[in-house]
Every structure is written in C-alpha cells, then in structure tokens.
C-alpha positions in Angstrom: 96.4 137.4 146.0 96.5 135.8 149.4 96.7 132.0 149.7 94.5 130.5 152.4 92.7 127.2 153.1 89.6 126.5 151.2 88.4 123.9 153.7 85.6 126.1 154.8 84.6 127.1 151.3 83.5 123.7 150.1 81.8 120.7 151.8 84.4 118.1 152.4 83.4 114.5 153.0 85.3 111.3 153.3 83.8 110.1 150.1 85.1 113.2 148.3 88.6 112.5 149.5 88.4 108.9 148.4 87.0 109.9 145.0 90.1 111.7 143.9 92.5 109.7 146.0 91.7 106.8 143.7 92.8 108.9 140.7 96.3 109.4 142.1 97.8 106.0 141.8 101.3 105.3 143.0 104.4 105.7 140.7 106.6 102.6 140.3 110.1 103.4 141.5 112.7 102.9 138.9 110.0 102.4 136.2 108.0 104.7 133.9 106.4 107.7 135.5 102.6 107.6 135.6 100.9 111.0 135.8 97.2 111.1 136.8 94.9 113.6 135.1 91.3 114.6 135.9 89.5 116.1 132.9 85.9 116.1 131.7 86.9 117.5 128.2 85.1 115.6 125.4 87.6 113.7 123.3 90.6 114.5 125.5 91.4 110.7 125.8 92.4 110.8 122.1 95.1 113.4 122.8 96.3 111.5 125.9 96.6 108.4 123.7 98.8 110.3 121.2 101.1 111.4 124.0 101.3 108.0 125.6 102.3 106.4 122.3 105.2 108.8 121.9 106.3 108.9 125.6 106.7 105.4 127.1 108.6 106.7 130.1 105.9 109.3 131.0 102.5 107.9 130.8 99.2 109.8 131.5 96.3 108.0 133.2 93.0 109.9 132.5 90.0 110.0 134.8 86.8 111.7 133.7 84.9 113.1 136.7 81.2 114.0 137.0 79.5 117.3 137.6 81.8 120.3 137.9 80.9 121.7 141.3 81.3 118.3 142.9 84.6 117.8 141.1 86.1 121.0 142.6 85.0 120.1 146.1 86.6 116.7 145.7 89.8 118.2 144.3 90.2 120.5 147.3 89.6 117.7 149.7 92.1 115.4 147.9 94.7 118.2 147.9 94.5 118.6 151.6 94.9 114.9 151.9 97.9 115.2 149.5 96.2 112.8 147.2 95.1 114.9 144.3 95.8 113.9 140.7 98.9 115.4 139.1 96.9 117.4 136.6 93.4 118.8 136.6 91.1 120.6 134.3 89.9 123.9 135.8 87.4 126.4 134.5 88.8 130.0 134.5 86.0 131.2 136.7 87.2 128.7 139.4 90.9 129.4 139.1 91.0 131.9 142.0 89.6 129.2 144.3 92.3 126.8 143.2 95.0 129.4 143.9 93.7 130.5 147.3 93.0 126.9 148.2 96.6 125.9 147.4 95.5 123.4 144.8 97.2 124.9 141.8 101.0 124.9 141.7 103.2 127.8 140.5 104.2 126.9 136.9 105.7 130.2 136.0 109.1 128.8 135.2 107.7 126.1 133.0 105.3 128.4 131.2 107.7 131.3 130.5 109.2 129.8 127.2 105.7 129.3 125.9 104.0 132.5 127.1 104.1 134.2 123.7 102.1 131.4 122.2 99.1 132.8 124.1 97.4 136.1 123.8 97.4 138.6 126.7 93.7 137.8 127.5 94.4 134.1 127.8 97.5 134.6 130.0 95.6 136.9 132.4 93.1 134.1 133.1 95.8 131.9 134.7 98.0 134.6 136.2 97.6 136.0 139.8 99.9 138.5 141.4 102.3 137.9 138.6 102.4 134.1 139.2 101.2 131.6 136.5 99.1 128.8 138.0 97.9 127.0 134.9 98.2 126.5 131.1 95.2 127.8 129.1 93.5 125.1 127.1 90.4 126.5 125.4 88.6 129.9 125.3 85.0 131.0 125.2 84.9 134.6 124.0 81.4 135.8 123.2 79.7 136.0 119.9 76.2 135.8 118.5 74.7 133.0 116.5 71.6 133.8 114.5 69.2 132.1 112.1 70.1 133.7 108.8 67.2 132.0 107.1 64.7 133.5 109.5 66.4 136.9 109.4 65.9 136.9 105.6 62.3 135.7 105.9 61.4 138.6 108.3 63.6 141.2 106.5 65.8 141.7 109.5 69.4 143.2 109.5 72.0 141.8 111.8 72.5 144.2 114.7 75.9 145.6 115.5 74.9 147.5 118.6 72.6 146.8 121.4 70.4 149.7 120.4 70.1 148.1 117.0 69.4 144.8 118.7 66.4 146.3 120.5 65.1 147.9 117.3 65.4 144.5 115.4 63.5 142.9 118.3 60.7 145.4 117.9 60.6 144.8 114.1 60.4 141.1 114.6 57.6 141.4 117.2 55.5 143.4 114.8 55.9 140.8 112.0 55.8 137.6 114.1 54.5 138.2 117.7 55.1 134.6 118.6 58.8 134.6 117.7 61.4 136.2 119.9 64.8 137.5 118.9 66.6 136.0 121.9 66.3 134.5 125.4 67.8 135.4 128.7 67.0 133.5 131.8 67.9 133.4 135.5 70.1 130.4 135.1 72.2 132.2 132.6 74.6 133.8 135.1 77.6 132.9 133.0 76.1 134.6 130.0 74.9 137.6 132.1 78.4 138.1 133.6 79.9 138.0 130.1 77.5 140.8 129.1 78.6 142.8 132.1 82.2 142.3 131.2 81.4 143.6 127.7 80.0 146.7 129.4 83.2 147.2 131.4 82.3 145.6 134.7 84.0 143.1 136.9 82.1 141.5 139.8 85.3 141.1 141.9 88.5 143.0 142.4 91.3 142.4 144.8 93.9 144.8 146.2 96.4 143.0 148.4 94.2 141.0 150.7 91.1 143.1 150.4 88.3 142.0 148.0 85.8 144.3 146.5 82.5 142.9 145.3 80.7 144.9 142.5 77.8 142.7 141.5 75.4 145.6 142.1 77.3 148.0 139.8 76.3 150.6 137.2 77.5 148.1 134.4 75.4 145.3 135.8 72.4 147.5 136.2 72.8 148.7 132.6 72.7 145.1 131.4 69.8 144.2 133.7 67.7 147.2 132.7 68.3 146.7 129.0 67.2 143.0 129.0 64.3 143.6 131.4 62.9 146.3 129.1 63.0 143.8 126.3 61.4 141.1 128.4 58.7 143.3 129.7 57.7 144.2 126.2 57.8 140.5 125.3 60.5 141.0 122.7 62.7 138.3 124.3 62.0 135.2 126.2 63.0 134.2 129.7 62.8 130.5 129.5 65.3 128.6 131.7 68.0 127.4 129.3 68.8 123.7 128.9 65.2 122.8 129.4 62.9 120.9 127.0 60.9 124.1 126.5 63.9 126.1 125.7 65.4 123.5 123.4 62.1 123.2 121.5 61.9 127.0 121.1 65.4 127.0 119.5 64.7 124.0 117.3 61.4 125.3 116.1 62.7 128.8 115.2 60.9 130.7 118.0 64.2 132.0 119.2 66.4 133.4 116.5 69.6 134.6 118.1 71.9 133.2 120.8 74.5 135.1 122.7 77.0 132.4 123.5 80.7 131.4 123.5 82.6 130.4 120.4 81.8 126.8 121.5 78.1 127.5 121.0 77.5 125.8 117.6 78.2 122.3 119.2 75.4 122.3 121.8 73.1 124.2 119.5 73.5 121.5 116.8 72.8 119.0 119.5 69.4 120.5 120.4 68.4 121.6 116.9 70.0 119.2 114.4 67.5 119.9 111.7 68.4 123.5 111.6 72.0 122.9 110.5 72.9 125.1 107.6 70.5 127.8 108.7 72.8 129.6 111.1 75.5 132.2 110.9 77.7 134.0 113.4 78.4 137.7 114.1 80.2 139.7 116.7 78.2 140.3 119.8 76.4 143.7 119.5 78.3 146.5 121.1 77.2 149.0 123.7 79.3 151.7 121.9 79.5 151.6 118.1 82.9 150.3 117.0 83.9 148.9 120.4 84.5 145.2 119.8 85.3 144.3 123.5 83.7 141.0 124.5 83.5 139.0 127.7 84.2 135.3 128.3 81.6 132.6 128.5 83.3 129.4 129.6 86.8 128.1 128.8 89.3 126.1 130.9 92.9 125.5 131.8 95.1 122.6 133.0 96.8 123.0 136.3 99.6 121.0 137.9 98.5 120.3 141.5 100.5 120.8 144.6 100.1 117.1 145.3 102.1 116.1 142.3 105.4 114.3 142.9 106.4 115.0 139.3 105.6 118.6 138.5 108.2 119.0 135.8 106.8 116.0 133.8 103.2 117.1 134.4 104.0 120.6 133.2 105.8 119.1 130.1 102.6 117.2 129.3 100.1 120.1 129.7 102.4 122.4 127.7 102.6 119.8 124.9 98.8 119.3 125.0 98.0 123.0 124.8 101.0 125.0 123.6 102.9 122.8 121.1 102.1 122.9 117.4 101.0 119.2 117.6 99.0 119.7 120.7 97.2 122.9 119.7 96.3 121.5 116.3 95.1 118.3 118.1 92.7 120.3 120.2 90.9 121.4 117.1 90.4 117.8 116.1 88.4 117.3 119.3 86.3 120.4 118.6 88.1 122.7 121.0 88.8 126.4 120.3 92.5 126.5 121.5 93.7 129.2 123.8 97.1 129.2 121.9 96.9 131.7 119.1 98.6 129.4 116.6 96.0 126.8 117.3 93.3 129.3 116.4 94.9 129.6 113.0 94.9 125.9 112.2 92.7 125.3 109.1 89.6 123.3 110.1 86.2 122.5 108.8 83.3 124.7 109.9 81.0 123.6 112.7 78.3 121.2 111.9 75.7 123.9 112.7 77.0 126.0 109.8 78.8 123.5 107.5 79.4 126.0 104.7 80.5 128.9 106.8 84.3 129.1 106.2 84.4 132.4 108.0 83.4 131.0 111.4 86.8 130.0 112.9 88.6 133.1 111.5 85.9 135.3 113.1 86.4 133.4 116.4 90.1 134.0 116.2 89.6 137.8 115.7 87.1 138.0 118.6 89.5 136.1 120.9 92.0 139.0 120.6 89.4 141.5 121.9 88.4 140.1 125.2 87.8 142.0 128.4 90.3 141.9 131.4 88.0 139.7 133.5 88.7 139.1 137.2 87.0 136.2 138.9 86.6 135.8 142.6 87.1 133.0 145.1 83.3 132.3 145.3 82.1 132.4 141.7 79.6 129.5 142.2 78.1 131.2 145.2 77.6 134.3 143.1 76.1 132.4 140.2 73.7 130.5 142.5 72.6 133.7 144.2 72.1 135.4 140.9 69.9 132.6 139.7 67.8 132.7 142.9 67.4 136.5 143.0 66.8 137.1 139.3 64.5 134.1 139.1 62.4 135.5 141.8 62.3 138.9 140.1 61.3 137.4 136.8 58.7 135.3 138.5 57.0 138.2 140.4 57.6 140.9 137.8 59.8 143.1 140.1 62.9 145.0 139.1 65.9 143.0 137.9 68.3 145.7 139.0 66.9 145.8 142.5 67.5 142.1 142.7 71.3 142.7 142.4 71.6 144.1 145.9 70.6 140.7 147.3 73.2 139.0 145.2 75.8 141.5 146.3 75.1 140.9 149.9 75.2 137.1 149.6 78.6 137.2 147.8 80.2 139.7 150.2 78.8 138.0 153.3 80.1 134.6 152.0 83.6 136.0 151.5 83.6 137.4 155.0 82.3 134.2 156.5 85.0 132.1 154.9 87.8 134.4 156.1 88.5 137.0 153.4 88.7 140.7 154.0 86.0 142.6 152.0 86.5 146.3 151.3 83.7 148.8 151.5 
C-alpha cells in the first residue's frame, strides 16, 4: 500500500492542530518518560492506572477525545505538525487512512514476539503490505441477539440460514403483524458492510498503487435485495438506529432480533434495561448452510504514532495492554472482547443483558475464529456517509436498494481519484 499525505482527505484547521498538540506534552529530560495516549475506550483509564502504578519510569497520560470522525481529522493534523500523541486508538475501518496518512508507525519488530497471541483475522486488520502498524485491542465479529422469551411466545425457531430467517419473519408476521423480526436502516452502513463481508464481498481491494472499489458488487446486491424484499413485505423495520423510535421498539419487544457485534449486549442493555434476562445469542444466519464465516462490526487497535519520540516504550505499553496475560485479562474487566485469543478464554461473568447465559463468551470466542478477510479502504467514512444518503433516499421513495449502490460506488471512486489515488477500472 502506498503512503501518501492525507492533508487533502480531511479538513484541517488550526483548532484541530491545537487540540491534539495539547495531548502531546513534553518529556522531562533525565526524568521519567511520559507517554501521551488518545483513547475513547470506556474504562481504559483503569488499565492505564494499573500500568502507571507498576512503571514509575514510563508513565502514560490519557486523553479522551470526542466524536470519532473529528478525532481522526485532528490526529492527521497533529501528525503533520509533528505534535500527535504517542499512542492513539484507531478503529480497524480507519487503519488504512492512518497508514497512507503516515500517522501510524511500523511496529512489526515490536509486535513479532507477540504475533501468535492473536488470531489470523485480528493480525490482518493491522497489517498492510506485510507491515504491522498497530496492536489489535478488541474485536467485533458478528452475531445475532434475539428475544428468547418472545421466540417461545410466538413458537419461532432460531434461524441458522438467511432463508430460514426470512421464513421465521413470515411466521412472525402472521402471528403478530405489529412485531418485526429485525431492523435494518440506512444509517447502519457498518452492519450492512458486515453482512456483505459474510457474503464474501470486500468494498475495497488494492494491487500495488491501484485501488478497486466494489461497493456495487454481486455480494452487496445480494444483501440489498434480500433485506429490501423483507422490508417491502413489512417483515422487518427500517427505523434509523440510535433514535428514540428505534430504542422504544427494541425495549417494547417490537423488534425481536439484532444483528450486531459481540459488543452488542452492552448498548442493548442500555436502551432496554427491563428486558435483561430475556435475550440469548446465536451465530449470524449463514447464506450457505454450514458456512460460519462472519464479518466485522466495529473493533479497534492501538497505534504508535510517527510523532512519538519514544516508540519502543509506547510499543511496550500497548503490547502489555493488549497482548500480555495481565493486560488481556484486564480488558475483560472493562467489558472489552479482547483481540488476543488468550484474553477471549478468560473466565468472565455473562453480559448484563443475559446474566445467566454462561455460553455467551465461549460462543463469541468461537465466532472470532471464523471472520472474513476484510479489506478497508482509505475513505471508509466517505463510503458510509454516501451509503446512508443513497440508501436513505431509496427507502424514503420506495425505489430499488440495489440501484442505489451505483451512486455510492461513484462517490467512493471519485473521492479516491480526487484525493490522489489511482482507481482501477
């Protein structure tokens, strides 16, 4: 993958530079080293405190940024001012931008002794052209949460294939027309892309310096046509997620199943606390019977930035945090699903949403070994925004979801060309 400036990919302002410049405080010469870290992870300050107590000579100073898109723009700006923090949390879908933008440092030599602590899928997410640019922290492989009490009430079987899923949706509609099996909305691009991965599709590929954009692909059309058919027959909902209307539908039992990442029980318990104990988890239905391949919905890594004056110490910290026995176990204590495979095996209490389901975390660990080889591109957020705009319009006016994909394809390809990448085809 070619490295190039990201200055024309994000809006850079003086305020953005100052925002992260403040994170990167000076290191006292001759005294303890202070590493600066930018991370929005809930509870991560507890893990930083454990490190700091045991490492007086290498202290970590944590800053929690705001919204993710603005965070990445600030990070690129600060990097080009050589004032970025030593360590940053980066979503996997944004990693290519951090590599091409020369934000993420090559940590291959530091990572090599720990590589086998991570599964192949996790390693691929931070490796580009054979170079490792980050340490995986948590993963978001797909699974399905469902209301087991409502499934029992309506006499429904848990579907194992998407064909069975459609049949269950039909059965539910006959018994309870006001209840929907699931929901898929235009602002669910992350979920939609995970479903496309499960079908075997990647929206980006790169060969040398040439990028191929495949948003409008047979796999994406397969997913779009399947879900639109369900929506047109009023078997699923299309409410925008994270809205009061959507939250009420989940809490009241008018939506019975959620396709989500393994982190899904946390936010679901937040919007529907009174339903705790009524949920169970299952593998995401398969397109082909017996094929357990799943896509990713979310997850993030820690990078050492090119601005760091102490890359060895920064790498030591992020490897302790994510790869050591103590660190990986500690991530479970702050409700992370660790990327390190030994962290996934740590005994832990079930999620609050399903407090008696001792099988949840073992199932999550199994699913994590069956993930698709996803390839993200340098303009993921452009794609997700365009997807939301185009699909939202199609849902609103009743037109073809598949036909909307051509517009997304053009936006993504044109954006890559405009910011200086070579686009094949």
